[in-house]
C-alpha positions as CSV (number, residue, x, y, z in Angstrom):
1,M,0.2,28.0,7.9
2,D,-1.1,24.8,6.3
3,L,0.1,21.9,8.5
4,L,-0.2,18.2,7.8
5,E,0.4,15.4,10.3
6,V,3.6,13.5,9.3
7,G,4.3,11.3,12.3
8,K,4.3,10.8,16.0
9,I,7.1,10.8,18.6
10,V,6.6,7.4,20.4
11,N,9.6,7.1,22.6
12,T,13.0,8.4,23.6
13,H,16.2,7.0,22.1
14,G,19.5,7.1,24.1
15,L,20.5,9.7,26.5
16,R,21.3,12.6,24.2
17,G,17.7,13.6,23.5
18,E,17.0,11.7,20.3
19,V,13.5,10.5,19.8
20,K,11.9,7.5,18.0
21,V,9.3,8.7,15.4
22,V,6.7,6.6,13.6
23,P,6.4,8.3,10.2
24,W,2.8,8.6,8.9
25,T,4.0,9.0,5.3
26,D,4.4,6.4,2.5
27,Y,7.9,7.9,1.9
28,P,9.8,8.3,5.2
29,E,12.6,9.8,3.2
30,V,10.6,13.0,3.0
31,F,12.0,13.7,6.5
32,E,15.4,14.2,4.9
33,D,14.0,17.3,3.1
34,I,12.3,18.8,6.2
35,D,14.4,21.3,8.1
36,F,11.8,21.8,10.9
37,V,8.6,20.4,12.2
38,Y,6.0,21.5,14.7
39,V,4.4,19.9,17.8
40,K,1.3,21.2,19.4
41,K,1.7,22.3,23.0
42,K,-1.6,23.4,24.4
43,S,-3.0,25.6,21.7
44,E,0.4,26.8,20.4
45,Y,2.7,25.1,17.8
46,E,6.3,24.7,18.9
47,R,8.9,24.6,16.2
48,L,11.6,21.8,16.4
49,D,14.6,22.0,14.1
50,V,15.7,18.7,12.6
51,K,19.4,18.2,13.3
52,G,19.7,14.5,12.2
53,I,17.8,11.4,11.1
54,K,18.6,7.7,11.2
55,Y,16.5,4.8,10.1
56,Q,15.5,2.0,12.4
57,K,13.3,-0.7,10.9
58,N,10.0,1.2,10.1
59,N,10.8,4.1,12.4
60,L,13.0,7.1,12.4
61,I,15.4,8.2,15.1
62,V,15.4,12.0,15.0
63,R,17.6,14.5,16.7
64,F,16.1,18.0,17.2
65,S,18.2,21.0,18.1
66,Q,15.9,22.0,20.9
67,I,16.0,18.6,22.7
68,T,19.4,17.9,24.2
69,D,18.9,15.2,26.8
70,I,16.6,12.3,27.7
71,N,14.7,14.3,30.3
72,M,13.7,16.9,27.7
73,A,12.9,14.1,25.2
74,E,10.5,12.5,27.7
75,K,8.2,15.5,27.5
76,Y,7.7,15.0,23.8
77,K,6.5,11.4,23.9
78,N,3.2,10.8,22.2
79,Q,3.3,14.1,20.4
80,V,2.1,14.3,16.8
81,I,4.5,16.0,14.4
82,Y,3.3,18.4,11.8
83,A,5.1,19.8,8.7
84,E,4.1,22.6,6.4
85,R,2.4,21.4,3.3
86,E,4.5,23.5,0.9
87,I,7.7,22.0,2.3
88,L,6.5,18.5,1.6
89,G,6.3,19.3,-2.1
90,E,4.1,18.0,-4.9
91,L,2.8,14.5,-4.7
92,P,2.9,12.2,-7.7
93,D,-0.3,11.8,-9.7
94,G,-2.8,9.6,-8.0
95,V,-1.2,10.1,-4.5
96,Y,-3.1,12.1,-1.9
97,Y,-2.7,13.4,1.6
98,I,-5.1,11.6,3.9
99,A,-6.1,15.0,5.3
100,D,-7.3,16.0,1.8
101,L,-9.5,12.8,1.5
102,I,-11.2,13.0,4.9
103,G,-14.6,14.7,4.5
104,L,-14.9,14.0,0.7
105,D,-18.3,12.7,-0.4
106,I,-18.4,9.1,-1.7
107,V,-20.8,8.9,-4.7
108,T,-21.7,6.1,-7.1
109,E,-21.3,6.3,-10.9
110,D,-25.0,7.3,-10.9
111,G,-24.4,10.2,-8.6
112,E,-26.0,8.7,-5.5
113,K,-24.3,9.9,-2.4
114,I,-23.2,7.0,-0.1
115,G,-21.5,8.9,2.7
116,T,-18.3,10.8,3.5
117,V,-14.7,9.6,4.1
118,S,-14.1,9.5,7.8
119,D,-10.8,7.7,7.9
120,V,-8.2,6.0,5.7
121,F,-6.4,2.8,6.7
122,N,-3.5,1.1,5.0
123,T,-3.7,-2.7,4.9
124,G,-0.3,-3.2,3.2
125,S,-1.8,-4.3,-0.1
126,N,-4.2,-1.3,-0.5
127,D,-5.8,1.5,1.4
128,I,-9.3,1.2,2.8
129,Y,-11.7,4.2,3.0
130,E,-14.0,4.2,6.0
131,V,-17.2,5.8,4.9
132,K,-19.6,7.4,7.4
133,R,-23.2,6.9,6.4
134,E,-26.3,8.4,7.8
135,G,-28.4,5.9,9.8
136,K,-26.2,3.0,8.8
137,K,-23.0,1.3,10.0
138,N,-19.8,2.7,8.5
139,L,-18.8,1.1,5.2
140,L,-15.2,-0.1,4.5
141,L,-14.3,0.5,0.8
142,P,-11.1,-1.0,-0.7
143,V,-9.1,1.5,-2.6
144,I,-8.7,-0.5,-5.8
145,D,-9.2,0.4,-9.5
146,D,-12.3,-1.7,-9.8
147,V,-14.0,0.3,-6.9
148,V,-12.5,3.8,-6.9
149,L,-13.1,5.3,-10.3
150,N,-12.2,9.0,-9.7
151,I,-10.9,11.2,-6.9
152,D,-11.7,14.9,-7.3
153,V,-10.3,16.7,-4.3
154,E,-11.2,20.1,-5.6
155,G,-14.8,19.0,-6.4
156,G,-15.1,17.3,-3.0
157,K,-16.0,13.8,-4.1
158,I,-14.8,10.3,-4.8
159,T,-16.7,8.4,-7.5
160,V,-17.0,4.6,-6.8
161,R,-18.4,1.5,-8.3
162,M,-20.3,-0.6,-5.8
163,M,-19.3,-4.1,-6.6
164,D,-21.4,-7.1,-5.3
165,G,-20.6,-7.9,-1.7
166,L,-19.2,-4.4,-0.8
167,E,-22.3,-3.6,1.2
168,D,-21.6,-6.7,3.3
169,L,-18.4,-5.1,4.5
170,A,-20.3,-2.6,6.6
């Protein structure tokens, strides 16, 4: 089972067991196509069936069949939600799951390895790759066309052009 993190239960909502979820996807609507998700309890994954979804600002209010009141919902606070990759469907060209980017090598146009992607942040205008480098501070690379030239998930690398001043972002 290939699971991806898709959000986090951050609070309860109401008395009937609904929970507030912060979606970790660019398209929260994807939750409408998901019939069930998983949460990790100890070393096991527990399946939760999605019964209903409402939108509230940037969050989702989700009702799961297995959670029927606020007391049960309390036990799920701060749980990460996982969905099966195949259920999430194909991504459009040029869009990637963060899980697929973490661990990729960052290399220059000349083939020089700079480091590996350790995290991805969204700033609103563009993403930022945090690049872990040996013996140096982490580097923050803006994900813009002038910097990121090619993303090869299968090949395990991202080719970048180091523009003047990028080293200073370390």
